[in-house]
C-alpha positions in Angstrom: 37.7 76.0 -71.2 34.2 76.2 -72.6 35.1 73.2 -74.8 36.1 71.2 -71.7 32.8 72.2 -70.0 30.8 70.8 -72.9 32.4 67.4 -72.9 30.2 64.8 -71.1 29.3 66.2 -67.7 29.2 62.6 -66.3 25.5 62.5 -66.1 25.0 65.4 -63.6 24.1 68.1 -66.1 22.5 65.8 -68.7 20.1 64.3 -66.1 19.1 67.6 -64.6 15.9 67.8 -66.6 14.8 64.4 -65.3 15.1 65.4 -61.7 12.3 67.1 -59.7 13.1 70.8 -59.5 11.1 71.4 -56.3 9.3 69.4 -53.7 5.6 69.7 -53.1 4.6 72.7 -51.0 2.9 70.5 -48.4 6.0 68.7 -47.2 6.1 71.0 -44.2 2.7 69.8 -43.2 4.1 66.3 -42.8 6.1 67.5 -39.8 3.4 69.8 -38.3 4.5 73.0 -39.9 7.7 74.9 -40.7 8.6 75.8 -37.1 8.1 72.3 -35.9 10.2 70.9 -38.7 13.0 73.4 -38.0 13.1 72.3 -34.4 13.1 68.6 -35.4 15.9 69.3 -37.9 18.1 71.0 -35.2 17.5 68.0 -32.9 18.5 65.7 -35.7 21.7 67.6 -36.5 22.6 67.6 -32.8 22.3 63.8 -32.6 24.3 63.4 -35.8 27.0 65.8 -34.8 27.5 64.0 -31.5 27.9 60.6 -33.1 29.9 61.9 -36.1 32.4 63.4 -33.6 33.7 59.9 -33.2 35.0 60.1 -36.7 37.4 62.9 -35.7 38.9 60.7 -33.0 39.1 57.8 -35.4 40.9 59.9 -38.0 43.3 61.3 -35.3 44.3 57.7 -34.4 44.4 56.8 -38.1 47.0 59.4 -38.9 49.0 59.0 -35.7 49.4 55.3 -36.5 50.3 56.1 -40.1 53.0 58.7 -39.3 54.4 57.6 -35.9 57.3 56.1 -37.9 58.6 59.6 -38.5 58.7 60.3 -34.8 60.3 56.9 -34.2 63.0 57.8 -36.6 64.3 60.4 -34.1 64.9 57.8 -31.5 66.7 54.9 -33.3 64.2 53.3 -35.6 66.6 53.3 -38.6 69.6 52.2 -36.5 67.8 49.3 -34.7 66.3 47.9 -37.9 69.6 48.4 -39.8 68.0 50.5 -42.5 70.4 51.9 -45.1 70.1 54.4 -48.0 66.5 54.9 -49.2 65.1 52.0 -47.1 63.4 54.3 -44.6 61.7 56.2 -47.5 60.6 52.9 -48.9 59.1 51.9 -45.6 57.2 55.1 -45.7 56.1 54.8 -49.4 55.0 51.1 -49.3 52.1 52.1 -47.0 50.5 54.0 -49.8 50.6 51.1 -52.2 48.1 49.2 -50.2 46.3 52.4 -49.4 45.7 53.2 -53.0 44.7 49.7 -54.1 41.9 49.2 -51.6 40.0 52.5 -51.3 37.6 52.1 -54.2 36.6 48.5 -53.5 36.3 49.4 -49.8 33.9 52.3 -50.4 31.9 50.1 -52.8 31.6 47.4 -50.1 30.7 50.0 -47.5 27.9 51.4 -49.8 26.7 47.8 -50.3 26.5 46.7 -46.7 25.4 50.1 -45.3 26.9 49.4 -41.9 29.9 51.8 -41.2 29.4 51.3 -37.4 30.7 47.7 -37.9 33.0 48.1 -40.9 35.1 51.0 -39.8 35.8 49.8 -36.2 36.7 46.4 -37.6 39.3 48.0 -39.7 40.5 49.9 -36.7 41.1 46.7 -34.7 43.2 45.4 -37.6 45.3 48.4 -38.1 45.8 48.8 -34.3 47.1 45.2 -34.3 49.4 45.9 -37.2 50.7 49.0 -35.4 51.7 46.9 -32.4 53.4 44.4 -34.8 55.4 47.2 -36.3 56.9 47.7 -32.9 58.0 44.0 -32.8 59.8 44.1 -36.1 63.6 43.6 -36.2 64.5 44.2 -39.8 63.7 46.0 -43.1 61.5 43.2 -44.4 59.3 43.0 -41.3 58.8 46.8 -41.2 58.0 46.8 -44.9 55.3 44.1 -44.6 53.8 45.7 -41.6 53.5 49.0 -43.3 52.1 47.5 -46.5 49.2 45.7 -44.7 48.7 48.8 -42.5 48.0 50.8 -45.6 45.4 48.2 -46.8 43.3 48.3 -43.6 43.7 52.1 -43.1 42.4 52.7 -46.6 38.8 52.2 -45.5 38.7 55.1 -43.0 39.0 58.4 -44.7 37.1 57.9 -47.9 34.5 55.9 -45.9 34.1 58.7 -43.4 33.7 61.3 -46.2 31.1 59.1 -47.8 29.3 58.6 -44.5 29.1 62.4 -44.0 27.8 62.9 -47.5 24.9 60.5 -46.8 23.7 62.7 -43.9 24.6 66.3 -44.5 23.5 68.8 -47.1 26.0 70.5 -49.3 25.7 73.7 -47.3 26.6 71.7 -44.2 29.3 69.4 -45.6 32.2 71.8 -45.7 32.3 72.4 -42.0 31.9 68.7 -41.1 34.6 67.7 -43.6 36.8 70.4 -42.0 36.1 69.0 -38.5 37.0 65.5 -39.7 40.1 66.7 -41.5 41.1 68.6 -38.4 41.7 65.2 -37.0 44.7 65.1 -39.3 45.9 68.5 -38.1 45.2 67.6 -34.4 47.1 64.3 -34.8 50.1 66.2 -36.0 49.9 68.5 -33.0 49.0 66.1 -30.2 50.7 63.1 -31.9 54.0 64.9 -31.5 53.3 65.6 -27.8 52.3 62.0 -27.2 55.4 60.7 -29.0 57.5 63.1 -27.1 56.2 61.7 -23.8 56.6 58.1 -24.8 60.0 58.5 -26.4 61.4 60.4 -23.5 60.0 58.2 -20.8 59.9 54.6 -22.0 63.4 53.9 -23.2 64.5 50.5 -21.9 61.3 49.6 -20.1 60.9 45.8 -20.1 63.9 45.7 -22.3 62.3 47.5 -25.2 63.5 50.6 -27.0 61.3 53.7 -26.6 60.3 53.7 -30.3 58.9 50.2 -29.9 56.7 51.4 -27.0 55.4 54.1 -29.3 53.9 51.6 -31.6 52.7 49.3 -28.8 50.9 52.0 -26.9 49.3 53.8 -29.8 48.2 50.5 -31.4 46.5 49.4 -28.1 44.8 52.8 -27.9 43.4 52.4 -31.4 41.9 48.9 -30.5 40.3 50.3 -27.4 38.7 53.2 -29.2 37.5 50.8 -32.0 35.4 48.9 -29.5 33.7 52.1 -28.2 33.2 53.4 -31.8 31.0 50.3 -32.6 28.3 51.7 -30.2 28.6 55.3 -31.3 29.0 55.6 -35.1 25.8 56.0 -37.1 24.9 53.8 -40.1 23.3 55.2 -43.2 19.8 56.8 -42.7 17.9 53.7 -43.8 19.7 51.6 -41.1 19.5 54.1 -38.2 16.4 52.9 -36.3 18.5 52.3 -33.2 19.0 56.0 -32.5 16.5 57.9 -34.6 12.7 57.9 -34.6 10.8 57.1 -37.9 10.0 60.8 -38.2 13.7 61.7 -37.9 14.7 59.1 -40.5 12.1 60.5 -42.9 13.4 64.0 -42.3 17.0 62.9 -42.9 16.0 61.3 -46.2 13.9 64.4 -47.2 16.7 66.8 -46.4 19.0 65.1 -49.0 16.2 65.0 -51.5 15.7 68.7 -51.2 19.4 69.4 -51.5 20.1 67.6 -54.7 16.6 67.1 -56.2 16.4 63.3 -55.8 16.7 61.0 -52.8 19.6 58.6 -52.2 17.2 55.6 -52.1 15.4 56.6 -55.3 18.7 57.1 -57.2 20.1 53.8 -55.7 17.1 51.9 -57.0 18.0 53.1 -60.5 21.6 51.8 -60.0 22.8 48.3 -60.5 25.5 47.2 -58.0 28.3 48.3 -60.3 26.6 51.3 -62.0 28.3 53.7 -59.7 31.7 52.3 -60.6 31.0 52.5 -64.4 29.5 56.0 -64.0 32.4 57.4 -62.0 35.1 55.9 -64.2 33.3 57.2 -67.3 33.3 60.8 -65.9 36.3 62.9 -66.9 35.8 65.1 -63.9 36.8 62.3 -61.6 40.2 62.0 -63.3 40.7 65.8 -63.4 40.0 66.2 -59.7 42.1 63.1 -58.9 45.1 64.6 -60.8 44.6 68.0 -59.1 44.5 66.4 -55.7 47.6 64.3 -56.4 49.4 67.6 -57.2 48.2 69.0 -53.9 49.3 65.9 -52.0 52.8 66.2 -53.3 52.9 69.9 -52.4 51.7 69.0 -48.9 54.2 66.1 -48.4 56.1 68.2 -45.9 53.5 67.1 -43.3 54.9 63.6 -43.2 58.4 64.8 -42.7 57.4 67.6 -40.3 59.6 66.4 -37.4 62.6 66.2 -39.8 62.0 69.8 -40.9 61.6 71.1 -37.4 64.8 69.2 -36.5 66.7 71.5 -38.8 66.1 74.3 -36.3 68.8 72.6 -34.2 67.0 71.4 -31.0 66.9 68.0 -29.2 64.5 65.3 -30.3 62.1 66.0 -27.4 62.0 69.8 -28.0 61.7 69.1 -31.8 58.5 67.1 -31.2 57.1 69.8 -28.9 57.8 72.5 -31.5 55.8 70.5 -34.0 52.5 71.1 -32.1 52.0 74.9 -32.5 52.0 75.1 -36.3 49.4 72.3 -36.5 47.3 73.9 -33.8 47.3 77.1 -35.8 46.4 75.2 -39.0 43.4 73.6 -37.2 42.0 77.0 -36.2 42.5 78.3 -39.8 40.9 75.3 -41.4 37.8 75.5 -39.1 37.3 79.2 -39.8 37.9 79.0 -43.5 35.7 75.9 -44.0 32.9 77.5 -41.9 33.0 80.6 -44.1 33.1 78.5 -47.2 29.9 76.8 -46.2 28.2 80.1 -45.3 29.0 81.7 -48.6 28.6 78.6 -50.7 32.0 79.3 -52.4 34.8 76.7 -52.7 37.5 77.9 -55.2 39.0 80.9 -53.4 38.8 79.0 -50.1 41.1 76.4 -51.7 43.6 78.6 -53.6 44.2 81.3 -51.0 45.6 79.0 -48.3 47.6 77.2 -51.0 49.1 80.6 -52.1 50.0 81.4 -48.5 51.6 78.0 -48.3 53.7 78.9 -51.3 54.9 82.0 -49.4 56.0 79.7 -46.7 57.9 77.4 -49.1 59.7 80.4 -50.6 60.6 81.8 -47.2 62.1 78.4 -46.1 64.3 78.4 -49.3 65.6 81.9 -48.8 66.9 81.8 -45.2 68.2 79.5 -42.5 67.4 82.0 -39.7 65.5 80.2 -36.9 62.6 82.6 -36.5 61.9 82.9 -40.2 62.0 79.2 -40.8 59.7 78.5 -37.9 57.3 81.1 -39.2 57.5 79.4 -42.6 56.3 76.2 -41.0 53.2 77.9 -39.8 52.4 79.2 -43.3 53.1 75.8 -44.7 50.9 74.0 -42.2 47.8 76.2 -42.8 47.9 75.3 -46.5 46.2 72.0 -45.6 43.1 74.1 -45.4 43.0 74.2 -49.2 43.2 70.4 -49.2 40.2 70.1 -46.8 38.1 72.5 -48.9 39.0 70.6 -52.0 37.6 67.3 -50.6 34.3 69.1 -49.8 34.2 70.5 -53.4 34.7 66.9 -54.8 31.8 65.6 -52.7 29.6 68.5 -53.7 30.3 67.9 -57.4 29.0 64.3 -57.3 26.0 65.0 -55.1 23.3 62.9 -56.7 24.1 59.2 -57.0 25.4 57.7 -53.7 27.1 54.8 -55.5 28.9 57.1 -57.9 29.8 59.5 -55.0 31.2 56.6 -53.1 33.5 55.5 -56.0 34.4 59.1 -57.0 35.5 60.0 -53.4 37.5 56.9 -53.0 39.1 57.1 -56.5 40.0 60.7 -56.2 41.5 60.2 -52.7 43.2 56.9 -53.7 44.7 58.2 -56.9 46.0 61.3 -55.0 47.9 59.0 -52.6 50.2 58.1 -55.4 51.7 61.5 -54.7 52.6 60.2 -51.2 54.5 57.3 -52.7 56.5 59.8 -54.8 56.7 62.2 -51.9 58.6 59.6 -49.8 61.6 60.5 -52.0 61.0 64.2 -52.2 62.5 64.9 -48.8 65.8 63.0 -49.1 68.3 63.5 -46.2 71.0 64.4 -48.8 69.0 67.5 -49.7 68.9 68.7 -46.1 69.1 70.8 -44.1 68.0 73.5 -46.6 65.8 71.1 -48.6 65.7 73.7 -51.5 65.0 71.0 -54.1 62.1 69.7 -51.9 60.6 73.1 -51.5 60.9 73.8 -55.2 58.9 70.6 -56.0 56.2 71.7 -53.5 56.0 75.2 -55.0 55.6 73.7 -58.5 52.9 71.2 -57.6 51.0 73.6 -55.5 51.0 76.0 -58.5 49.7 73.3 -60.8 46.9 72.5 -58.3 45.8 76.1 -58.3 45.7 76.2 -62.1 43.7 73.0 -62.4 41.2 74.3 -59.8 40.8 77.5 -61.8 40.1 75.6 -65.0 37.6 73.3 -63.2 35.8 76.3 -61.7 35.3 77.7 -65.1 34.0 74.4 -66.4 31.4 74.3 -63.6 30.4 77.9 -64.2 29.8 77.1 -67.8 27.6 74.1 -66.9 25.6 76.3 -64.5 25.0 78.8 -67.2 23.6 76.1 -69.5 21.4 74.8 -66.7 20.1 78.3 -66.2 19.4 78.8 -69.9 17.6 75.4 -70.0 15.4 76.4 -67.1 14.7 79.8 -68.6 13.6 78.4 -72.0 11.4 75.7 -70.3 10.0 78.2 -67.7 10.9 75.8 -64.8 11.9 76.7 -61.3 15.5 77.1 -60.3 17.1 73.7 -59.8 20.4 72.2 -59.0 23.6 74.3 -59.3 27.3 73.3 -59.0 29.1 75.0 -56.2 32.0 77.1 -57.5 
């Protein structure tokens, strides 16, 4: 492991000596003293949090429009489109082909234009339209094309949102905000099931359309409506935020990031050519390591896409099945919030990732050992909370590439995009022929979750070794304590 830690740190460690280790002591005077600055910083964070909350709603709709096909499956989607064999799984999997291809260029484009308040809502309008078109399809080809292009336009949202958060929040603040954003995924699984239950049970035959078609029509129209509102709420990057921040607040926003990582985004960006971040990220082995680890976690968490199918094995009607989907995800949202908050407070990432994953493994094992209703439903709770590890992992990734904004944009997009290859494979992990026990599926989840834990352990040791070398370097040069990787 020490050997791995010494192989090209991707510029983070090697450039540590070039970065200022501390800001001048008179920076507080610029804002009228420490107490005045603290009040201004709290005001700034309140403004940011209010506007960033829109990202949660966007991601809820993002995931609802992505996964509503699983709910539609319960009410005739396969039969009406005459899907046979593995065609439904292919409809699910094709989404991630476009999703994987576009994430890196999307984040590079977002970093270049610096206007997420326009870019992200524009993508929302497109995917809301495609969701409505999915409801109008009549065969396998139509559904396949709609899902493929849906994946392309939805690809901008999650990595773009992570990048936007990383432009405003310090590393000690990022875990909680990433958790709140990712809770949109958990909430979408909870309330998305409730919404689907209401639509599927009450809209059958309205205006001559099947209920599952109304599911796509209504949720797509809702997405388009929210996109229009989001244009006026979402913040841009600090340098483009004069419309809601004073010059003093903008200066503080930039200074906070400079204090956190030792160099400001704008200063680092001036050193970068347009494609420097792409070259830097793709030349850093840690990007590939984290991408492979997250891919493993995504496969282990693939049960989330098929959650209604797993709940259906309990033996209830489609409406009750969808209602029973909500409590496990509500529980998972509470756990994710609490764990991420504690992770930020302690500055620790590794154990906040692997402990929820280990508890999830207990859930997988429980589901394979019994068909008793109570035990299997409890297992679903344990499985759902394992998404907490995924959320903390995303924060760890952002923390690891804290300095260059262009490199961070590419790294976040590449890691997330590569991991989605796991969703393409996962579309075939939960085959109907393996139900209702899905022992083979759970075995795959246990294996990939275990692999993810091992890779996180190795990566933690690598960062610990790099921190030791930074400390030795500072000690020999008699310089103040500088940047450290979060473990």
